[in-house]
C-alpha positions in Angstrom: 43.5 107.6 245.2 45.7 110.5 244.1 49.4 110.3 243.1 50.3 112.7 246.0 48.6 110.4 248.6 50.5 107.3 247.4 53.8 109.2 247.4 53.3 110.5 250.9 52.7 106.9 252.3 55.9 105.6 250.5 57.9 108.4 252.1 56.6 107.6 255.6 57.6 103.9 255.1 61.1 104.8 254.0 61.6 107.3 256.8 60.5 104.7 259.4 62.9 102.1 258.0 65.9 104.3 258.0 65.2 106.5 261.0 68.3 108.2 262.5 69.0 107.0 266.1 70.0 109.9 268.3 69.6 108.1 271.7 72.8 105.9 271.5 76.2 106.5 270.0 77.1 104.8 266.8 79.8 102.3 267.9 81.1 101.8 264.4 81.8 105.4 263.8 85.1 105.4 265.8 86.5 102.2 264.3 85.2 102.8 260.7 85.1 106.5 260.1 84.2 106.0 256.4 81.3 103.6 257.1 77.8 104.8 256.4 75.2 103.9 259.0 71.6 103.1 258.3 70.5 106.3 259.8 72.8 108.3 257.5 71.4 106.4 254.5 67.9 107.2 255.6 68.7 110.9 255.8 70.1 110.8 252.2 67.1 109.0 250.9 64.6 111.3 252.6 66.4 114.3 251.2 66.4 112.8 247.7 62.7 111.9 247.9 61.8 115.3 249.2 63.6 116.9 246.3 61.9 114.7 243.7 58.5 115.1 245.3 58.9 118.8 245.4 59.5 118.8 241.6 56.5 116.6 241.1 54.3 118.8 243.3 55.5 121.8 241.3 54.5 120.1 238.1 51.0 119.3 239.6 50.7 122.9 240.7 51.5 124.1 237.2 49.2 121.6 235.6 46.4 122.7 237.9 46.3 126.0 236.0 45.0 124.2 233.0 42.5 121.8 234.8 38.9 122.8 235.5 38.2 123.9 239.1 35.3 121.9 240.3 34.4 124.5 242.9 34.8 127.6 240.7 32.4 130.5 241.5 29.4 130.8 239.2 26.5 133.3 239.0 23.3 133.6 236.9 21.6 136.9 236.6 18.3 137.8 235.0 19.1 140.9 232.9 15.8 141.8 231.2 12.7 140.9 229.2 11.7 141.8 225.6 9.2 143.0 224.8 8.4 144.7 228.1 4.6 144.7 227.6 1.9 142.3 226.5 -1.8 142.6 225.6 -2.8 139.6 223.5 -2.4 135.8 223.6 0.3 134.4 221.4 2.9 137.1 222.1 6.4 135.7 222.8 8.4 137.2 225.7 12.2 136.5 225.8 14.0 136.6 229.2 17.7 137.2 229.0 20.3 135.7 231.5 24.0 136.4 232.0 26.0 133.3 233.2 29.3 134.1 234.8 32.0 131.4 235.3 35.7 131.5 235.6 37.1 128.0 235.0 34.2 125.6 235.0 33.4 123.4 232.0 29.6 123.7 231.6 27.3 122.0 229.1 24.0 123.2 230.3 22.1 125.4 232.7 18.6 124.9 233.9 16.6 127.5 235.7 13.9 127.5 238.3 12.7 131.1 238.5 10.4 132.6 241.0 7.4 134.7 239.8 4.0 134.1 238.2 5.3 132.4 235.0 5.3 128.6 235.4 8.7 127.1 235.9 8.0 124.4 233.3 7.5 127.1 230.7 11.1 128.3 230.8 14.1 126.6 229.5 17.5 128.4 229.3 19.2 127.8 226.0 22.2 129.3 224.2 25.2 128.4 226.3 28.2 127.0 224.4 28.9 123.3 224.8 32.0 122.3 226.8 33.6 125.7 227.0 35.4 127.7 229.7 34.3 131.3 229.1 34.5 133.9 231.8 30.9 135.0 231.0 28.2 134.1 228.5 24.5 134.4 228.0 21.4 132.3 227.6 17.7 133.1 227.1 14.3 131.6 227.9 11.0 132.3 226.0 7.5 132.4 227.3 4.3 132.6 225.1 1.5 134.7 226.5 -1.6 132.7 227.1 -5.3 133.6 227.0 -5.4 133.2 230.8 -2.6 135.8 231.2 -4.6 138.3 229.2 -7.8 137.6 231.1 -6.0 137.9 234.4 -4.8 141.3 233.2 -1.8 141.5 235.7 1.9 142.1 235.1 4.2 139.2 234.8 7.1 139.3 237.3 10.2 137.1 237.2 12.5 137.5 240.2 15.1 135.4 242.1 14.9 131.6 241.9 17.6 129.0 241.5 19.8 127.6 238.7 21.6 124.4 238.2 24.7 124.1 236.0 25.8 120.7 234.7 29.2 119.5 233.7 30.4 116.4 231.8 33.2 115.8 234.3 31.7 116.8 237.7 28.5 116.8 239.7 25.9 119.6 239.0 26.3 122.8 240.9 24.3 126.0 241.0 23.0 128.8 243.2 20.6 131.7 243.4 19.5 133.8 240.4 20.0 137.5 240.8 18.0 140.3 239.1 14.4 140.6 238.1 12.2 141.5 235.1 8.7 142.8 234.8 6.5 142.5 231.7 3.7 145.0 232.0 0.1 144.2 231.0 -1.5 146.7 228.6 -5.2 146.4 228.1 -5.8 145.1 224.5 -7.2 147.4 221.9 -10.2 146.0 220.0 -9.0 144.4 216.7 -10.6 145.9 213.6 -10.5 144.8 210.0 -10.9 147.0 206.9 -10.6 146.6 203.2 -9.4 148.5 200.1 -8.8 147.9 196.4 -6.0 149.0 194.1 -6.2 149.5 191.2 -9.9 150.3 191.4 -10.6 150.1 187.7 -9.3 147.6 185.2 -10.1 146.7 181.5 -12.1 143.6 181.0 -9.7 142.2 178.4 -6.6 143.7 180.1 -3.7 142.0 181.9 -4.3 143.9 185.2 -6.5 142.5 188.0 -8.5 144.0 190.8 -6.5 143.5 194.1 -8.3 143.9 197.4 -6.3 144.3 200.5 -7.8 143.2 203.9 -6.0 144.9 206.8 -6.2 144.2 210.6 -5.3 146.9 213.1 -2.7 144.8 215.0 0.1 142.5 214.2 -0.6 139.3 216.1 1.1 136.1 216.8 -2.0 134.2 215.7 -4.0 134.2 212.4 -7.3 136.0 211.9 -9.9 134.6 209.5 -12.0 137.4 208.0 -15.5 136.8 206.5 -16.1 138.4 203.1 -19.4 139.4 201.5 -19.6 140.0 197.7 -22.0 142.2 195.7 -22.0 144.3 192.5 -23.2 144.0 189.0 -20.5 141.5 187.8 -21.1 137.8 188.2 -18.5 135.5 189.8 -17.6 132.7 187.4 -18.8 134.4 184.2 -17.5 137.9 184.5 -14.5 137.2 186.8 -12.7 134.5 188.8 -11.2 134.7 192.3 -14.2 135.3 194.4 -14.0 134.2 198.1 -16.2 134.0 201.2 -13.3 134.4 203.6 -9.6 135.3 203.8 -7.0 134.5 206.4 -4.4 137.1 207.7 -1.5 134.9 208.8 0.3 135.1 212.1 2.9 137.9 212.2 1.2 139.8 209.4 -1.4 142.6 209.2 -2.7 142.1 205.6 -4.0 139.5 203.2 -5.1 140.0 199.6 -7.9 138.9 197.3 -7.3 138.9 193.5 -10.3 139.3 191.1 -9.4 138.4 187.6 -11.8 139.7 184.9 -12.9 137.2 182.2 -12.3 138.5 178.7 -15.1 138.4 176.1 -16.2 140.1 172.9 -19.6 141.3 174.1 -20.2 145.0 174.4 -21.8 145.6 177.8 -21.9 148.3 180.5 -19.0 148.5 183.0 -19.5 146.1 185.8 -18.6 146.3 189.5 -17.3 143.9 192.2 -18.0 145.0 195.7 -16.3 143.2 198.6 -17.2 143.9 202.2 -15.9 142.8 205.6 -18.5 140.8 207.4 -18.7 140.1 211.1 -16.6 137.2 212.4 -14.8 135.8 215.5 -12.0 137.8 217.1 -12.4 141.2 215.3 -14.7 144.1 214.7 -15.6 145.6 211.3 -13.4 148.6 210.7 -13.5 151.5 208.2 -13.6 151.4 205.2 -15.7 148.2 205.5 -16.2 147.7 201.7 -14.3 148.4 198.5 -15.7 148.7 194.9 -13.7 147.6 191.9 -14.9 148.3 188.4 -14.4 146.0 185.4 -14.4 148.4 182.4 -15.9 147.2 179.2 -13.5 147.4 176.3 -15.7 145.8 173.6 -17.4 148.8 172.1 -20.0 148.7 169.3 -18.6 149.8 166.0 -20.0 150.0 162.5 -18.4 148.0 159.7 -20.6 148.7 156.6 -24.0 149.6 155.3 -26.4 149.2 152.3 -29.0 151.6 151.0 -32.0 151.0 148.8 -32.8 154.2 147.0 -36.3 152.9 146.1 -37.4 151.8 149.6 -35.4 154.3 151.6 -34.1 151.6 153.9 -30.6 151.8 155.3 -29.3 148.4 156.6 -26.3 148.7 158.9 -23.8 146.0 159.9 -22.0 146.4 163.2 -20.2 144.5 165.9 -20.4 144.3 169.7 -24.0 145.4 170.0 -26.7 143.6 172.0 -30.0 142.7 170.4 -32.5 145.3 171.6 -29.9 148.1 171.9 -31.4 151.6 171.2 -29.8 153.2 168.1 -29.7 157.0 168.2 -30.3 157.7 164.5 -29.7 161.5 165.0 -26.0 160.6 165.5 -25.7 159.0 162.0 -24.5 161.0 159.0 -24.1 160.0 155.4 -21.5 161.3 153.0 -22.0 161.4 149.2 -21.9 163.8 146.4 -21.7 167.4 147.4 -21.3 166.8 151.1 -23.0 164.9 154.0 -26.3 164.8 155.7 -27.3 164.0 159.3 -30.5 161.9 159.6 -33.6 163.0 161.5 -35.5 159.8 161.5 -36.7 158.3 164.8 -34.5 156.0 166.8 -34.6 152.2 166.1 -33.5 149.1 167.9 -30.8 146.6 167.0 -32.3 143.4 165.6 -29.2 141.4 166.7 -25.6 142.0 168.0 -24.5 142.8 164.4 -27.4 144.5 162.6 -30.0 147.3 162.7 -32.1 148.9 159.9 -33.4 152.5 159.5 -36.4 153.3 157.3 -35.8 156.9 156.4 -38.6 159.4 156.8 -39.7 161.4 153.7 -37.4 164.3 154.3 -34.4 162.1 154.9 -35.1 160.0 151.9 -35.2 163.0 149.5 -32.0 164.3 150.9 -30.1 161.0 150.9 -31.3 160.1 147.4 -29.7 163.4 146.3 -26.2 162.6 147.6 -26.3 158.8 147.0 -27.0 159.4 143.3 -25.2 156.4 141.8 -25.4 152.7 142.3 -22.4 151.1 143.9 -20.0 152.6 146.4 -19.2 156.1 144.9 -21.3 159.0 143.7 -21.4 160.4 140.2 -18.6 162.8 141.2 -16.6 159.8 142.5 -17.1 160.7 146.2 -16.8 157.5 148.2 -20.0 156.8 150.2 -19.5 156.6 154.0 -21.7 156.2 157.1 -20.3 158.0 160.2 -21.5 157.7 163.8 -21.0 160.2 166.6 -20.1 159.0 170.1 -22.8 157.1 171.9 -24.7 156.3 168.8 -25.6 153.0 170.6 -27.6 154.7 173.4 -27.7 151.5 175.4 -24.0 150.7 175.6 -21.2 153.2 175.8 -19.9 153.5 172.2 -17.1 155.5 170.8 -17.4 157.7 167.7 -16.9 155.7 164.5 -16.4 158.2 161.7 -14.6 156.6 158.8 -14.2 153.4 157.0 -17.9 152.5 157.0 -18.6 152.2 153.3 -22.2 152.2 151.9 -23.3 150.1 148.9 -26.2 151.8 147.1 -28.8 150.1 144.9 -32.1 150.9 143.0 -31.0 154.4 141.9 -33.1 155.5 138.9 -31.3 157.4 136.3 -33.1 160.6 135.3 -35.0 160.6 132.0 -36.4 163.4 129.9 -40.1 163.0 129.4 -40.9 166.1 127.4 -39.4 169.4 126.3 
């Protein structure tokens, strides 16, 4: 019961008790002019009460400006959808609503929107709690399903109802105005390609081969891509990081595969790692479908020293980073001694191990070499330091750089000339 109702009933009771009688004369008025009759008293009380109630009513009226109106006008309008198209399952569509209210305290709005999106899939969120704004917004999201894609029709949201709740009054609501259409666009076939950068790295270097797997569309779901591996390098011994598949995560278009070469000290040919996109679920193989990375050998054969027996004509050479059985191109070997140098013409030989090979000089080479290596030890009679130099690719099996200096020769079995007659 309100304060105004109780005050009105009190006023009626007082007016009834002291009602002014206008039907008969007041007999006391002539004899006692100063006396106040009950009717006169009632008029004064009524006037007083009316004045007080008027002030009270004015206060209530003023207070009403600050109290929520439980019947205030409200409106909810669907203002748009983003994005405005869809083609694949997993895409998220956001519907935007404008909520207009003048003086109603609201702590939630639920929507029941007509159209071909299930009502249960939409929930309007974003309204401030316990506020009295003149206008605010909320949004509802919907995730495209595989059925939506297979149906291949536009999604339409139009009309419907809304309900606004308040912590201090019963729910109210009304019709939703506005509409939004999300157009269906036939999906383009998803393709996956692969590339590598850098494409060449040193075997013992700090840089890796990085393969990038790319899909043609940015999807809200992940794509697992199958990978085939080929090439001359062997996973586990020449490199680590090999895989049979890679997953491109939701919201991304790429994933990477890192191949880390294994360092060693063996001179060997450059090796390759070839990764290819293989057929899988949910994608087609795009172009380029494969990428080749090269692990470049950086352990080149090099000569360290040599010995020469002037009696037998055998040159024994010590080297590093060769492989037993490598072919040695003897024509790329030159020997420096007294009065200059001489390039050998003896036939090619093979390395007996990773660190040694021997050359038995032919007759012509022996005569020439014995002439310039004319003193036992490491220097010639004229003090020239003996040296064996090798031109580029002297190891014909493995790429080898030129090795021209610092390869001393120790000579033995040189016979000093003697005079036999004169």
